[in-house]
N, C-alpha and C positions, 0 to 999 in steps of 0.2 A: 499777042501777046499773053501768054495763060498766067490768070492768078494766081497768087500763090495761098498755098493753103497753111493755116498757121500750126503747127507740130508742138507737144508738151508733153511733159514725159511724167507717167503717172508715179506718186511716192510711195506706192508701195509695192506693185509688180517691176517697174523701173522700165516698162515699157513706152516707146513714143508712139503718141496716135495723136490722131485731129482732135484740132482743140474742141471741136464741137463734140466730138465722143465723151469728153471727161466731165466731172463735176468738179467745180473749182471750190475749195474750200476757205474760207477769208478769216482772217482775224482782223478786225475792227480797230479803228483808232482808240475806241472804247476798251480793249484788249477781249471783247469777246470772241470766240470762235460760233461760224456759222457755216451752212452750205448755202451757196450761190449758184443756181441752176441756171441763171441767164451772163451769170459771168460779166457782170457791170458793177457791181458794190465794190465800194470804195475799201481800202484796207492790204494788208500784204495776203498773197495767195498762193495756195498749192493745189495741184491737180491730182485728181482720183478717178480710175476706173469706177463707173457705175456698180461693180462687183461689191458687196460688204468683204470681203474677204479682202479684198485690197485695203481696207480702212483697217482690218485687222492686221494686215502685215506692216502696214505704215505705222501702227502704234509700235507693234514690235521691234521693229527696224529702226524707230524713231525719227522715221524720214519723216514724219510729217511734224515733228518736234524744229529739226534742221530746219525747212522750208518755212516755219510760222515765226521761227526765234522766238519761240515761246513754250515752256513746258505744260504739258497736254495731260491734264487727269484720266484716267480709263473712265470715270463717271460721263466724260464729254464725247468720248469715242464711242460709247455704250449710245449717248443721244442722236449723236450723226448716225448711227448705224439706225436706228428705230425711224429719222428722218427719211434715211434713203431706201429704205423698205417704206413707207409710204407713197414716196414718189415714183416707186414704179409701178 
């Protein structure tokens, strides 16, 4: 029997991909928003493609806010973009 591959949907471009190909954005129990490259942090998560453009789309279409149940200021999106560029 073949092992099932977990699929997740990017909140920016809305395409379904393998979970390992996406980056998880987490709202921690303390209310902070962070990138989770390993996918193991505690908190509510949303998934994004590794493209900074998807992060921009997720901010504009409010997909990130809906997924995290939290208002996300533009400064946090800019900080996440910088972290995403560093990780590439």
